[in-house]
C-alpha positions in Angstrom: -0.8 38.0 8.3 -0.2 38.2 4.5 2.3 35.3 4.7 -0.2 33.1 6.5 -2.9 34.0 3.9 -0.5 33.1 1.1 0.3 29.7 2.7 -3.4 29.0 3.1 -4.1 30.0 -0.5 -1.3 27.8 -1.7 -2.5 24.8 0.3 -6.0 25.4 -0.9 -5.0 25.5 -4.6 -2.8 22.4 -4.1 -5.7 20.5 -2.5 -8.0 21.5 -5.4 -5.4 20.4 -8.0 -5.0 17.0 -6.2 -8.8 16.6 -6.1 -9.0 17.4 -9.8 -6.2 14.9 -10.6 -7.9 12.2 -8.5 -11.3 12.7 -10.2 -9.6 12.7 -13.6 -7.8 9.4 -12.9 -11.0 7.9 -11.5 -12.9 9.0 -14.6 -10.3 7.4 -17.0 -10.3 4.2 -15.0 -14.1 4.1 -15.0 -14.5 4.3 -18.8 -11.9 1.5 -19.5 -14.5 -1.3 -19.2 -16.8 0.7 -21.6 -14.0 1.0 -24.2 -12.3 -2.4 -23.9 -13.8 -5.8 -23.1 -10.3 -7.1 -22.1 -10.8 -9.0 -18.8 -7.0 -9.2 -18.4 -6.7 -5.4 -18.4 -9.4 -5.0 -15.7 -7.8 -7.8 -13.6 -4.5 -6.0 -13.8 -6.0 -2.7 -12.7 -7.8 -4.3 -9.7 -4.5 -6.0 -8.6 -2.7 -2.7 -9.2 -5.1 -1.0 -6.9 -4.4 -3.6 -4.1 -0.7 -3.6 -4.5 -0.4 0.1 -5.2 -2.0 0.8 -1.8 0.3 -1.8 -0.2 3.5 -0.3 -1.6 2.4 3.3 -1.0 1.4 2.6 2.6 4.8 0.9 3.1 6.6 3.9 1.6 5.0 6.0 4.3 7.3 4.1 6.7 10.4 3.7 4.4 10.5 6.8 2.3 8.9 9.3 4.7 9.6 7.8 8.1 13.0 6.1 7.5 11.7 2.9 9.0 12.3 -0.2 6.8 9.7 -2.8 7.6 10.1 -6.4 6.5 6.7 -7.4 7.9 4.2 -5.1 6.2 2.5 -8.1 4.6 1.0 -9.1 8.0 -1.4 -6.2 7.6 -2.1 -6.8 4.0 -2.8 -10.5 4.6 -4.5 -9.8 7.9 -6.8 -7.4 6.2 -7.7 -10.0 3.6 -8.4 -12.6 6.2 -10.4 -10.3 8.6 -12.6 -9.1 5.8 -13.2 -12.6 4.4 -14.0 -14.0 7.8 -16.4 -11.1 8.7 -18.2 -11.6 5.4 -18.4 -15.4 5.6 -19.0 -16.0 9.3 -20.5 -12.8 10.7 -22.6 -12.0 7.7 -22.2 -8.3 8.0 -22.5 -5.7 5.2 -19.5 -4.8 3.0 -19.0 -1.3 4.5 -19.2 -2.8 8.1 -16.7 -5.5 7.2 -14.3 -2.9 5.8 -14.7 -0.7 8.8 -14.2 -3.7 11.1 -11.1 -4.7 9.2 -9.5 -1.3 9.5 -10.4 -1.0 13.2 -8.9 -4.4 14.1 -5.8 -3.7 12.0 -5.4 -0.3 13.8 -5.5 -2.2 17.2 -3.0 -4.8 16.0 -0.8 -2.1 14.4 -0.8 -0.1 17.6 0.2 -3.1 19.7 3.0 -4.2 17.3 4.1 -0.7 16.5 4.4 0.3 20.2 7.1 -2.3 20.5 8.8 -2.0 17.1 9.1 1.8 16.7 11.3 2.0 19.8 14.0 0.3 17.9 16.1 1.7 15.0 17.2 0.5 11.6 18.0 -3.2 11.3 16.5 -4.1 14.7 13.2 -2.5 13.7 13.2 -4.3 10.4 13.8 -7.7 11.8 11.4 -7.3 14.7 8.6 -6.5 12.2 9.7 -9.6 10.2 9.4 -11.6 13.4 5.8 -10.4 14.1 4.9 -11.0 10.5 6.1 -14.6 10.7 4.2 -15.0 13.9 1.0 -13.9 12.2 1.7 -16.2 9.3 2.1 -19.1 11.6 -1.2 -18.4 13.4 -2.9 -18.3 10.0 -1.4 -21.7 9.1 -2.1 -23.3 12.5 -5.7 -22.0 13.2 -7.2 -24.4 10.6 -10.8 -24.2 11.9 -10.9 -20.4 11.4 -8.4 -19.7 8.6 -8.4 -22.9 6.6 -4.7 -23.5 7.3 -2.5 -23.7 4.2 -5.6 -24.0 2.0 -6.7 -20.5 2.9 -10.3 -19.3 3.1 -12.2 -20.8 0.1 -15.8 -21.2 -0.8 -16.2 -17.6 -1.9 -17.1 -14.4 -0.1 -20.8 -13.3 0.2 -21.3 -10.0 -1.6 -24.7 -8.5 -0.5 -25.8 -5.4 -2.4 -25.1 -2.1 -0.5 -25.9 1.4 -1.7 -27.0 0.0 -5.0 -23.5 -1.6 -5.6 -23.5 -5.3 -6.5 -19.9 -6.6 -6.1 -21.0 -9.9 -7.5 -21.0 -8.1 -10.9 -17.4 -8.0 -12.0 -17.7 -4.5 -13.6 -19.0 -3.0 -10.4 -16.3 -4.8 -8.5 -13.7 -3.2 -10.8 -15.2 0.3 -10.3 -15.3 -0.2 -6.5 -11.6 -1.3 -6.4 -10.7 1.7 -8.5 -12.6 4.0 -6.2 -10.9 2.5 -3.1 -7.5 2.7 -4.8 -7.7 6.3 -5.8 -9.3 7.3 -2.5 -6.6 5.7 -0.4 -3.8 7.2 -2.5 -5.4 10.6 -2.2 -5.8 10.2 1.6 -2.2 9.1 2.0 -1.1 12.1 -0.1 -3.0 14.5 2.2 -1.6 12.9 5.3 2.0 13.2 4.1 1.4 16.8 3.1 -0.1 17.7 6.5 1.9 19.0 9.5 2.1 15.3 10.7 3.7 14.3 7.4 6.4 17.1 7.7 7.0 16.1 11.4 7.5 12.5 10.2 10.1 13.7 7.7 11.9 15.7 10.4 12.0 12.6 12.6 13.4 10.7 9.6 16.1 13.2 8.9 17.2 14.0 12.5 15.3 12.4 15.4 17.4 14.1 18.1 16.7 17.6 16.6 13.0 16.8 16.3 12.9 15.7 19.9 14.7 18.9 20.9 12.1 21.0 19.1 9.3 19.3 21.1 8.2 16.5 18.8 7.3 13.2 20.4 9.4 11.0 18.2 7.9 7.7 19.5 4.4 8.9 19.0 4.9 10.2 15.5 6.5 6.9 14.4 3.7 5.0 16.1 1.0 7.0 14.3 2.8 6.5 11.0 3.0 2.7 11.7 -0.7 2.5 12.5 -1.8 4.5 9.6 0.3 2.6 7.1 -1.0 -0.7 8.5 -4.6 0.4 8.1 -4.1 1.4 4.5 -2.3 -1.9 3.8 -5.3 -3.7 5.2 -7.6 -2.0 2.6 -5.3 -3.3 -0.1 -5.9 -6.7 1.4 -9.7 -6.1 1.3 -9.4 -5.4 -2.5 -7.4 -8.6 -3.0 -9.8 -10.7 -1.0 -12.7 -9.4 -3.1 -10.7 -10.1 -6.3 -9.8 -13.7 -5.4 -13.0 -14.2 -3.4 -11.1 -15.6 -0.4 -7.8 -15.2 1.4 -4.6 -17.2 1.3 -1.5 -17.6 3.5 0.7 -16.2 0.7 -0.8 -12.8 1.3 0.9 -12.5 4.7 4.2 -14.3 3.9 7.5 -12.5 4.0 7.8 -12.7 0.3 4.8 -10.4 -0.1 6.7 -7.8 2.1 9.7 -8.3 -0.1 7.6 -7.7 -3.3 6.3 -4.5 -1.7 9.9 -3.3 -1.1 10.8 -4.2 -4.7 7.9 -2.1 -5.9 9.2 0.9 -4.0 12.8 0.3 -5.2 11.7 0.0 -8.8 9.3 3.0 -8.8 11.2 5.4 -6.5 11.3 6.3 -2.8 11.2 10.1 -3.1 8.4 10.6 -5.6 4.9 10.0 -4.2 3.7 8.0 -7.2 6.9 5.9 -7.3 5.5 2.9 -5.4 2.4 2.9 -7.6 4.6 2.9 -10.7 6.8 0.2 -9.2 3.7 -1.9 -8.4 2.6 -1.7 -12.0 6.0 -2.6 -13.3 6.4 -5.6 -11.0 2.9 -6.9 -11.8 3.6 -6.5 -15.5 7.0 -8.3 -15.2 5.4 -11.1 -13.2 2.6 -11.6 -15.8 5.0 -11.6 -18.7 7.7 -13.7 -17.2 5.4 -16.5 -16.0 4.1 -16.8 -19.5 7.5 -17.0 -21.1 9.7 -19.0 -18.7 9.5 -21.3 -15.7 12.5 -19.7 -14.2 10.4 -16.9 -12.8 12.4 -16.1 -9.7 15.7 -16.0 -11.5 14.6 -13.7 -14.3 12.8 -11.4 -11.9 15.9 -11.2 -9.7 17.9 -10.2 -12.7 15.4 -7.4 -13.5 15.6 -6.1 -9.9 19.4 -6.1 -10.1 19.2 -4.1 -13.3 17.1 -1.5 -11.7 19.2 -1.4 -8.5 22.6 -1.3 -10.3 21.6 0.5 -13.5 19.3 3.3 -12.3 20.7 3.2 -8.7 17.2 4.4 -7.7 13.6 4.0 -8.8 12.5 5.1 -12.2 10.7 8.2 -11.0 13.6 9.2 -8.8 15.9 8.8 -11.8 13.6 11.0 -13.9 13.5 13.6 -11.2 17.3 13.7 -11.0 17.5 14.1 -14.8 15.0 16.9 -14.8 17.0 18.7 -12.1 20.2 18.4 -14.0 18.5 19.6 -17.2 17.2 22.7 -15.3 20.7 23.4 -14.0 22.2 23.2 -17.4 19.5 25.3 -18.9 20.0 27.9 -16.2 
């Protein structure tokens, strides 16, 4: 009885601390426009919110589920297109469009995941890539609906809801920050729940997990659907930011960039993908201003991280701290 009470108290204190950290982060982000008039900085943070959610949701599969997906961009791009189409053609409110986007993504994620999660390792990776290329081809071919290779242009209507006017850039910035922090906090709670620990057990030893009564296929499928839904919210933020949706959002290179973000930030630290997203966006912004050989220079940087650190930055820092503690002890 005392042990269960101790666990409950620990979980409660951890949850309270995470709430406090999230509110502090949101407060800091909220005051940035009041302290700095830099539009570039605010643009960067909005993009970081979108890509941070994308990379963190993908790490739910890779780092916590042991499932390397090459097709995660289909949900990011699909979320952007679904939201943009709902706003343009259906004329619904922003909350309804977001809810509709998440619901449709969950259905697609369940259908795709039900097939993919039965496979292991490289077969899973390439089947997700095949589905992603299929979705990308639909976007390019269905010109009347998606605009083809031109994407959805003409802007996204932004009716006021709950007193929030997303046509105002500052309010759009605050809304993106709120969605980013809220999604990261929700993913954190999911991964710290019994479901999250079951997912880790399946990653480490699926046969043992099955022997202990865990439905391996169902756990993997739930993780696939949840990660796809969060990725679609990242797509919503991106659609609001660019006021449209474009085929590049669902192309395989976007999935590759999300994997790079995880590699650069770290698989085993929760905030690793967010740090990696920030680094990759920063490198992209700087490199494109300095040289036209963008892909070459970025490839060299990724190699430096892969060969030099042999892991993401936060994983490297974690290993150093553990070594320091051993030496100190």
